[in-house]
C-alpha positions in Angstrom: 244.1 178.1 163.5 243.2 174.8 165.2 245.2 173.4 167.7 247.9 171.0 166.2 249.2 168.1 168.1 253.0 167.8 168.6 255.3 165.7 166.2 258.6 164.9 167.0 261.1 163.5 164.2 263.9 161.4 164.4 266.8 161.2 161.9 269.1 158.2 161.9 272.9 158.9 160.5 273.9 155.5 161.1 277.9 156.3 160.1 281.0 156.7 162.3 284.5 156.5 162.1 284.7 153.4 163.6 282.4 151.1 166.0 283.0 151.5 169.5 283.8 148.4 171.6 280.3 148.4 173.5 277.8 150.0 170.9 275.3 147.9 169.4 273.7 150.5 167.6 273.0 150.3 163.9 276.1 152.3 162.8 279.2 151.5 160.7 282.0 153.3 158.7 281.4 154.2 155.1 283.0 155.9 152.3 281.9 159.6 151.2 280.2 158.2 148.2 278.0 155.7 150.4 277.1 158.9 152.9 276.1 161.2 149.9 273.8 158.4 148.2 272.5 157.5 151.8 271.6 161.3 152.4 270.0 161.6 149.1 268.0 158.4 149.9 266.9 160.1 153.2 265.7 163.1 151.4 263.8 160.9 149.1 262.6 158.8 151.9 261.2 162.1 153.6 259.4 163.3 150.5 258.0 160.1 149.7 256.2 159.8 152.9 255.1 163.4 153.2 253.4 162.9 149.6 251.6 159.6 150.3 250.7 160.3 154.2 251.0 164.0 154.1 247.2 164.4 154.8 247.5 162.7 158.2 249.8 165.2 159.0 247.9 168.1 158.6 246.9 168.0 162.3 250.4 167.9 163.7 253.2 170.5 164.0 256.7 169.2 164.5 258.4 170.6 167.7 261.3 168.5 168.0 264.0 167.2 165.6 266.6 164.9 166.6 269.5 164.0 164.3 271.1 160.6 166.0 273.4 157.9 165.0 275.9 156.7 164.4 278.0 160.1 164.4 275.9 162.7 162.5 279.0 165.1 162.8 281.1 162.6 160.8 279.1 163.5 158.0 279.3 166.8 155.9 277.5 169.6 157.4 276.1 170.6 154.5 274.2 167.5 154.1 273.1 167.4 157.3 272.1 171.0 157.0 270.3 170.0 153.6 268.1 167.3 155.4 266.8 169.9 157.9 266.1 172.1 155.3 264.0 169.3 153.7 261.9 168.9 156.7 261.3 172.4 157.0 259.8 172.5 153.5 257.7 169.2 153.9 256.4 169.8 157.4 254.7 172.6 159.5 257.2 173.6 162.7 256.6 175.0 165.6 257.8 178.6 166.2 260.4 177.4 168.9 261.4 174.0 168.1 263.9 172.0 169.7 266.3 170.6 166.9 269.2 168.6 168.5 272.4 167.0 166.7 274.4 164.1 168.3 278.3 165.2 167.9 281.2 163.2 168.8 284.5 164.9 169.6 287.0 164.5 167.2 284.7 164.9 164.3 283.4 168.5 165.2 285.2 172.2 164.4 284.4 175.8 164.1 283.2 175.4 160.9 280.6 172.5 161.4 279.0 174.1 164.7 278.7 177.4 162.8 276.9 175.4 159.7 274.8 173.5 162.1 273.7 177.0 164.2 272.7 178.6 160.9 270.7 176.1 159.4 268.6 175.9 162.5 270.2 173.4 164.8 269.7 175.0 168.8 270.9 171.7 170.7 273.8 169.6 170.7 274.6 166.6 172.5 278.5 165.5 172.7 279.3 161.9 173.6 282.6 162.4 175.8 282.1 159.3 177.9 285.3 160.0 180.1 287.8 162.2 180.8 290.5 159.9 181.0 292.3 159.3 177.7 293.1 155.8 178.7 289.7 154.7 179.2 288.5 156.1 176.0 291.0 154.2 173.9 290.3 151.4 176.2 286.5 151.3 175.0 287.4 152.3 171.6 286.3 156.0 171.1 288.2 158.1 168.3 288.7 160.9 170.7 290.9 162.6 173.6 289.6 164.6 176.4 291.3 167.7 174.7 289.4 167.2 171.5 286.3 167.0 173.7 287.2 170.9 175.1 288.0 171.8 171.4 284.5 170.6 170.5 282.8 171.8 173.4 284.2 175.2 172.9 283.4 175.1 168.7 279.6 174.6 170.0 279.5 177.5 172.4 281.2 179.9 169.9 278.8 179.0 167.6 276.2 180.2 169.5 274.8 176.8 171.0 273.2 177.7 174.6 271.8 174.0 174.9 274.6 171.4 175.5 274.3 167.9 176.6 277.5 165.7 177.6 277.2 161.8 177.7 279.0 160.3 180.3 279.6 156.7 181.1 280.4 154.7 184.2 281.5 151.4 185.4 284.0 151.3 182.5 286.9 148.6 182.2 289.8 149.9 184.8 287.5 152.7 186.1 287.6 153.1 190.0 284.9 155.2 191.8 287.2 158.0 192.5 288.2 158.2 188.5 284.4 158.6 187.7 284.0 161.1 190.6 286.7 163.1 189.7 285.7 162.9 185.9 281.9 163.9 186.8 283.2 167.1 188.9 285.4 167.9 185.7 282.4 167.7 183.7 280.5 170.1 185.7 283.2 172.8 185.4 282.0 172.9 181.7 278.9 174.3 182.6 276.5 172.1 180.2 272.9 172.5 180.3 272.3 168.8 180.1 274.2 165.5 181.2 273.2 162.1 180.5 275.0 159.6 183.0 274.4 155.6 181.6 276.1 152.8 183.2 278.1 150.4 180.6 276.0 147.5 179.5 277.6 144.4 177.9 275.7 144.1 175.1 275.7 140.5 173.0 277.5 140.6 170.1 279.6 143.7 171.1 283.8 142.9 171.2 283.1 143.8 175.2 281.0 140.8 175.2 282.8 138.5 172.7 286.4 139.1 174.1 285.6 140.2 177.8 289.4 139.2 178.4 290.4 142.5 176.7 288.3 144.8 178.6 289.4 143.8 182.3 289.0 144.4 184.9 285.1 145.6 185.2 284.3 147.5 188.2 282.9 145.2 191.0 278.9 145.5 191.5 279.6 147.4 194.8 281.7 149.9 193.0 279.4 150.2 190.1 276.0 150.7 192.3 278.4 153.5 194.3 279.1 155.4 190.9 275.5 155.7 190.2 274.5 156.9 193.7 277.5 159.4 193.3 276.1 160.4 190.0 272.9 161.6 191.5 274.4 163.1 195.0 277.2 165.1 192.8 274.8 166.2 189.9 272.0 167.5 192.4 274.4 169.3 194.6 275.8 171.0 191.2 272.0 172.3 190.4 271.1 169.6 187.9 267.4 168.2 188.0 267.3 164.3 187.6 263.8 164.4 185.4 264.6 160.9 184.3 266.3 157.7 185.3 269.4 158.4 183.3 269.3 162.3 182.5 269.8 165.4 184.5 269.5 168.9 183.8 269.5 172.8 184.4 265.9 174.0 185.2 264.2 174.4 181.5 266.9 172.3 179.6 265.3 169.0 179.7 265.3 167.3 176.2 262.1 167.9 175.0 262.4 165.1 172.3 263.2 162.3 174.7 260.5 163.4 177.1 258.3 162.8 174.0 259.2 159.3 173.7 258.5 158.6 177.3 255.1 160.4 177.2 254.5 158.4 173.7 254.0 161.4 171.7 254.0 160.8 168.2 256.9 160.7 166.3 258.4 159.9 162.5 261.7 157.8 162.1 263.6 158.5 159.2 266.6 156.3 157.8 268.0 153.2 157.9 266.7 151.1 160.9 264.7 154.3 162.5 261.6 153.6 164.4 258.4 155.6 164.5 255.1 155.8 166.6 252.1 157.3 164.9 248.6 156.9 165.9 249.3 154.2 168.3 251.0 152.2 165.4 255.0 151.2 165.8 257.0 150.9 162.7 260.6 150.0 161.9 262.4 150.8 158.7 264.5 148.4 157.0 267.9 147.9 158.3 269.8 146.7 154.9 271.6 149.5 153.3 271.3 148.4 149.5 267.5 148.0 150.2 266.9 151.3 151.6 269.0 153.4 148.8 267.8 151.6 146.1 263.8 151.6 147.4 263.7 155.4 149.0 261.4 157.2 147.2 259.8 154.7 145.9 257.9 152.7 148.3 257.3 152.0 152.1 260.5 151.3 153.8 258.8 149.3 156.8 260.2 146.0 157.6 257.9 145.7 160.6 254.7 147.5 161.5 253.0 146.4 164.5 249.2 148.0 165.3 249.0 148.4 169.3 246.2 147.1 171.3 244.5 149.2 173.8 246.5 146.9 176.5 249.7 147.5 174.6 249.3 151.3 174.9 248.6 151.1 178.4 251.4 149.2 179.3 253.6 151.6 177.2 252.3 154.5 179.4 253.0 153.1 182.5 256.9 151.4 181.9 257.6 154.6 179.7 256.4 157.0 181.8 257.4 155.6 185.1 261.1 156.5 184.0 260.3 160.2 184.7 260.9 161.2 187.8 257.3 163.1 188.1 255.9 159.5 186.9 252.5 159.1 185.4 249.3 161.1 185.5 245.9 159.3 186.8 243.9 162.2 184.6 246.2 162.0 181.6 245.7 158.0 181.9 241.8 158.4 182.1 241.9 161.2 179.2 244.0 158.7 176.9 242.2 155.5 177.8 238.7 156.4 179.3 239.5 154.2 182.2 240.6 154.6 185.7 244.1 153.8 186.1 242.9 151.8 189.4 240.4 149.9 187.4 243.1 148.7 185.4 246.3 148.7 187.7 245.0 148.6 191.3 246.8 145.9 192.3 250.2 146.5 191.0 249.9 150.2 192.2 248.8 149.2 196.1 251.8 146.4 195.9 254.4 148.5 194.8 253.3 151.5 197.2 253.2 148.9 200.1 257.0 147.8 199.4 258.1 151.4 198.9 258.8 151.3 195.4 256.1 153.6 194.1 254.7 156.7 196.0 251.4 158.6 195.2 251.4 162.2 195.1 249.2 165.3 194.3 250.4 168.2 192.4 249.5 171.9 192.7 246.3 171.5 191.1 245.3 168.7 192.7 245.9 166.0 190.1 247.2 162.2 191.3 250.2 160.8 190.1 252.3 157.9 190.7 256.0 157.8 190.4 259.1 155.3 191.7 260.4 155.8 194.6 264.7 155.8 195.2 264.6 152.1 195.9 261.8 151.8 193.3 264.2 153.4 190.8 267.0 150.9 191.9 264.7 148.1 190.5 262.8 150.0 188.2 262.9 147.2 185.5 261.3 145.0 188.1 258.4 147.5 188.9 257.7 148.2 185.4 257.2 144.6 184.4 254.4 144.4 187.1 252.6 146.5 184.5 252.4 143.9 181.8 248.7 143.2 181.4 
């Protein structure tokens, strides 16, 4: 059998019980009737795409699937299982795919986790955010820490051996001690993966529009200390930092997200979902009525961007540098038929001189460039240097 390229699939489930105060994702509450119509349209979307473009997928094999949102666990588990069944019938799958689902405490139980596991999901990501009920309430989360404990136990009881926990820092009223104690508490549950994010105040969210209701936010010094404590505590607990915001036990890196950072081809299905396929980026329409009305009848893209060679090289650098291992000079040459130093000699040399990047060789002698600890601190500034 020919050697097939790897393909990721993202499924967007836009529904949630209610919008969190900091969330700017495409998500909203909806009735069961709307959810059922959407899931039926999602299935039509998948089948239409394969019927129209299927020949282009012959050289690909699906090795990761990610159901995100919104809150996928808010929807009937049978509907979720049905979409995964459709994917498996329409695409060639790897023998050992990573199939993930995002779950929020307060929306999961033993029965849902059992259905997920039996249908083929083998990784779940639980959006805890904080162990403190008062902070959870402040930012609009619907759950308590006790409900997280129940949900985590349900996932383990269903057989999930690959669980991520999301945690947030710099929340309103959160002290460094609060955060550190919370992180240590999370570690006690022995998850395989922890994603640690700092609160970002996004325009259009309640936190942005009504800041007086979300005070006091931690100082910059406290926020920075939480950031450093995350790295120190998780490394001490045996977690490897493989990406700026992600830590895992050995062998439990999120393969789907690594695919994004390495620019692996992926298809996005659902409202507002994005795709990258053969150096073309596509974004689906974000209007629910249009999505439901046109799924299965026509392409659902509202934006298509054909990437230039420069676009691809830029993405290779600023996405790849998010990973602790950095970017490979050999892979750059293979993908673009150019030496990385012929394209980026000046920013590479300048950032190495300023101790923001370092160059190293792996055991095979391959050259890599990666961010230094200081470079990670101002990573956005460093990555901007690689815009051509």
